[in-house]
C-alpha positions in Angstrom: 51.5 -17.2 52.5 54.3 -17.4 50.0 55.0 -19.5 47.6 58.5 -20.9 46.7 60.0 -22.9 43.6 61.3 -26.3 45.5 64.8 -26.6 44.2 64.5 -26.8 40.3 61.6 -29.0 40.2 59.5 -26.3 39.1 56.6 -26.9 42.2 55.1 -24.3 43.7 55.1 -24.9 47.8 54.3 -23.1 50.5 57.2 -21.1 52.7 55.5 -22.7 55.5 54.6 -26.7 55.3 53.1 -28.9 57.3 55.1 -31.6 59.6 53.1 -34.5 60.7 55.2 -36.2 63.1 53.1 -35.3 66.1 50.1 -37.0 64.8 49.3 -40.3 66.3 50.8 -41.3 69.7 54.4 -39.0 69.5 51.7 -36.0 70.1 48.9 -38.1 71.4 46.7 -36.6 68.6 43.5 -38.5 67.6 42.3 -38.6 63.8 39.6 -35.9 64.5 42.4 -34.0 65.8 45.1 -34.4 63.4 42.2 -33.7 60.8 41.3 -30.3 62.0 44.8 -29.2 61.7 45.3 -30.7 58.1 41.6 -28.7 57.3 43.7 -25.4 58.9 46.7 -25.8 57.7 45.1 -26.0 53.6 42.3 -23.3 54.5 45.7 -20.9 55.8 47.1 -21.9 52.3 49.7 -24.7 53.2 50.2 -26.9 50.2 53.2 -29.0 51.2 52.9 -31.9 53.9 55.3 -33.9 55.4 55.7 -37.4 57.2 57.4 -40.2 57.5 57.2 -44.0 57.9 58.6 -43.9 61.4 56.5 -41.2 63.3 54.3 -43.4 65.5 55.2 -46.6 63.4 53.3 -46.0 60.0 50.3 -44.1 62.3 51.2 -40.6 61.3 51.0 -41.9 57.6 47.6 -43.5 57.9 46.1 -40.2 59.7 47.7 -38.2 56.7 45.7 -40.5 54.4 42.5 -40.5 56.3 43.0 -36.6 56.2 44.0 -35.6 52.8 41.4 -38.3 51.5 39.5 -36.7 48.3 41.6 -33.8 48.0 45.2 -35.4 47.2 45.8 -33.4 44.5 45.9 -30.4 45.8 49.2 -31.4 48.1 52.6 -31.5 47.7 52.5 -34.9 49.6 56.4 -36.0 51.3 56.9 -38.8 53.0 60.6 -40.8 54.5 61.9 -43.9 55.0 65.2 -45.4 56.6 64.8 -45.2 59.7 64.3 -48.1 61.8 60.6 -49.8 61.7 61.3 -52.8 63.9 64.2 -55.3 65.4 64.9 -56.5 61.8 68.3 -55.1 60.8 67.3 -55.3 57.3 63.8 -53.1 58.1 65.4 -49.7 58.2 68.7 -48.1 56.0 68.7 -47.0 52.1 69.1 -50.4 50.2 67.0 -51.3 47.1 65.3 -54.4 49.0 64.2 -52.1 52.0 63.1 -49.3 49.7 61.0 -50.6 47.5 59.5 -52.6 50.0 58.9 -49.7 52.5 57.3 -47.2 49.6 54.5 -49.7 48.9 54.2 -49.8 52.9 53.9 -46.2 52.9 51.6 -45.7 49.7 49.4 -48.2 51.7 49.2 -46.1 54.7 49.0 -43.0 52.9 46.5 -44.7 50.8 47.2 -43.0 47.6 49.3 -44.5 44.5 52.4 -42.0 44.8 53.9 -39.5 46.9 55.4 -36.4 45.7 58.6 -36.7 47.5 60.6 -39.5 48.7 63.4 -38.5 51.4 66.1 -40.6 52.9 65.7 -39.8 56.1 69.4 -40.1 57.5 72.6 -40.9 55.7 73.1 -44.9 55.5 76.6 -45.3 55.7 76.4 -49.3 55.4 74.8 -48.8 51.9 76.4 -46.9 48.6 74.8 -44.3 46.9 75.1 -45.8 43.7 72.9 -48.5 45.1 70.4 -46.2 47.1 69.8 -43.5 43.9 69.4 -46.7 41.4 66.3 -47.7 43.7 64.9 -44.0 43.9 65.5 -44.0 39.8 63.7 -47.0 38.9 60.8 -46.0 41.7 60.4 -43.0 40.0 60.2 -44.0 36.7 57.8 -46.8 37.9 55.1 -43.8 38.7 55.6 -44.6 42.6 57.5 -40.7 43.5 57.5 -37.9 41.4 60.9 -36.4 42.9 63.6 -37.8 45.6 65.7 -36.0 48.3 67.6 -36.1 51.3 67.1 -35.4 55.3 69.9 -34.4 57.5 73.1 -35.7 55.6 76.2 -33.8 55.8 76.9 -31.7 53.5 79.9 -34.1 52.3 77.7 -36.4 52.0 74.9 -34.4 50.1 77.9 -33.5 47.6 78.7 -37.1 47.1 75.3 -38.0 46.2 75.4 -35.5 43.8 78.4 -37.1 42.3 77.0 -40.3 41.9 74.1 -39.7 40.5 76.2 -37.6 37.5 78.7 -40.8 37.5 76.0 -43.4 36.8 73.3 -41.4 35.2 70.7 -41.6 38.0 68.2 -39.5 39.1 69.6 -36.9 41.7 68.2 -35.7 45.2 66.8 -32.6 44.5 65.7 -31.9 48.1 67.6 -31.5 51.5 65.9 -31.4 54.7 68.3 -30.2 57.5 67.6 -29.0 61.1 67.7 -25.2 61.8 66.7 -22.4 64.1 68.1 -19.5 65.3 69.5 -21.5 67.8 70.7 -24.2 65.9 73.2 -22.6 62.8 75.3 -24.6 62.1 74.0 -25.6 58.9 74.8 -22.1 57.6 78.0 -23.0 57.5 78.4 -26.0 55.4 74.5 -27.7 54.5 73.3 -24.4 52.9 76.2 -23.8 50.6 75.8 -26.8 49.4 72.4 -26.6 48.7 72.6 -23.4 47.0 75.3 -24.4 44.7 73.1 -27.9 43.6 70.1 -26.1 43.3 68.5 -28.2 46.3 64.8 -27.1 48.1 65.6 -26.9 51.3 62.7 -27.8 54.1 63.9 -27.0 57.3 62.6 -29.2 60.2 62.6 -27.5 64.1 62.7 -23.9 63.4 61.3 -23.8 66.8 64.1 -25.2 68.3 62.1 -28.2 70.1 60.0 -26.0 71.6 63.1 -23.2 73.2 61.5 -20.6 70.3 57.8 -21.0 71.0 57.3 -18.7 73.7 56.6 -21.6 76.3 60.3 -22.0 77.6 61.1 -18.5 79.6 63.3 -17.7 82.6 61.2 -17.8 85.5 58.8 -20.4 84.7 58.5 -23.8 85.0 58.9 -25.7 81.2 55.9 -27.7 81.1 56.1 -28.6 77.2 55.9 -32.0 75.9 58.9 -32.3 74.2 60.4 -31.0 77.9 58.3 -33.9 79.3 59.7 -36.6 76.6 63.4 -35.1 76.8 64.2 -33.7 79.8 68.0 -33.6 79.7 67.4 -31.2 76.5 65.6 -28.8 79.1 67.7 -29.2 82.3 69.1 -25.6 83.2 71.9 -27.2 85.0 73.5 -28.2 81.4 75.7 -25.0 80.3 74.3 -25.7 76.3 70.6 -25.3 77.7 71.7 -22.2 80.0 72.9 -20.9 76.7 69.6 -21.4 75.1 67.4 -19.7 77.4 69.8 -16.5 78.0 69.4 -16.4 74.1 65.8 -16.9 74.4 65.2 -13.8 76.6 67.7 -11.6 74.8 65.5 -12.9 71.2 62.3 -12.1 73.1 63.0 -8.9 73.5 64.0 -8.2 69.7 60.6 -9.9 69.3 59.3 -7.6 71.3 60.7 -4.2 70.0 59.9 -5.6 66.5 56.0 -6.1 67.2 56.5 -9.8 66.8 55.4 -13.1 69.0 58.8 -15.1 69.3 57.2 -17.4 66.9 57.0 -15.1 64.3 60.9 -14.3 64.7 61.8 -17.8 64.7 60.0 -18.3 61.4 60.5 -15.4 59.8 64.4 -15.7 60.3 64.6 -19.2 59.0 62.9 -18.1 55.9 64.4 -15.4 55.0 67.3 -17.1 54.2 68.0 -17.3 50.3 68.4 -21.1 50.9 65.2 -22.3 52.4 62.2 -23.2 50.9 60.1 -24.0 53.0 60.2 -24.3 57.1 58.2 -27.2 58.7 55.7 -26.5 61.5 54.8 -29.4 63.6 51.6 -28.6 65.4 49.7 -30.6 68.0 46.5 -28.9 67.7 44.6 -26.2 65.9 45.8 -23.4 67.9 49.2 -24.4 67.8 49.1 -24.0 64.1 47.3 -20.6 64.3 50.5 -19.4 66.4 52.3 -20.4 63.4 50.4 -19.7 60.6 50.6 -15.9 61.7 54.3 -15.9 60.5 53.7 -16.7 57.0 53.6 -13.4 56.0 56.5 -12.5 58.4 59.3 -10.4 56.5 62.3 -9.5 59.2 63.6 -6.0 58.4 67.9 -5.9 58.3 68.1 -4.2 61.6 66.0 -7.5 63.2 68.0 -10.0 61.7 71.1 -7.6 62.4 70.2 -7.5 66.1 69.7 -11.9 65.8 73.2 -12.1 64.6 74.4 -10.2 67.7 72.8 -13.5 69.8 73.7 -16.3 68.0 76.4 -15.8 65.7 75.8 -17.4 61.9 76.9 -20.5 61.8 77.0 -21.3 65.4 75.0 -24.3 67.0 74.2 -23.3 70.9 73.7 -27.1 71.3 76.0 -28.8 69.3 75.6 -32.5 70.4 72.1 -32.2 69.4 73.0 -32.3 65.8 71.8 -35.3 63.9 74.5 -35.1 60.6 77.4 -34.7 63.0 80.0 -37.0 61.2 80.4 -39.7 62.8 84.1 -39.9 63.5 83.6 -36.6 65.9 81.7 -38.9 68.0 83.3 -42.3 68.0 87.2 -41.2 69.7 88.0 -45.0 68.0 87.4 -43.8 64.1 90.0 -40.7 65.1 92.6 -43.2 65.9 94.7 -45.8 64.2 
């Protein structure tokens, strides 16, 4: 396992990190299975665990808390807030009112007195940067969080938040968590250059592209992954973007075979090769899934392999741009583009 400095914090984190979204009802994972995954991750050298309040309505945080009991100090623990936690319109977003309340809820579910990294799950257009950063700064000074970061923010919002922190003399986001994979490379054109400019640590999610790069999705096979069952439209091969992804996967499989690698090793080795990336979050449901991903911990792709990947999916290109979560609202709503 490689270890890298998380932005400019001085904290050392593993190049592969454990994402706990599949713990509980989302991945149909029991507590014993979740604990086994955490055990195997720590044994494999992973020291960063990332979860969120809304994963399973808090169930993931509860499972992580039980799994790490007695070894909290050995783990860089991260969670997130901001996405809806119920129908009440104030149980979401990044207002001071909600963040102060929800952090206490997360700490209770995790069974800890602080988290190392608290992240705003999505940019909240209803709340000013000053409001959010002021609340986070106060929570940091209270000792409930060590650092705070953003997740899936558009590049211009990352910049705006950095400037707001400077203007109002508040703590700043020290990390960003974008979606990044061989099949979704758009962040290379805008987000990653910004994170490098401001010295942010980068924890990338979905490096296996929702299972497209796991080896389970191949031409001529029935697609039976858990993600395809939950979101069939993302794997419907009558959709042009999905057909483009499958074509790319088949070509990438050849590159992996010629390099003596699994497709998972190719995919994880690709994202961790980018100089802006600190860690790639893997989200296994089982220990078998985790061991297949841990096999990529020491994968270093040669320049020839990276060039071959570039020839299949061009740098800065998203093969399914409509699935991005950081698209500016005006690109999705025609009314916002017209007077």
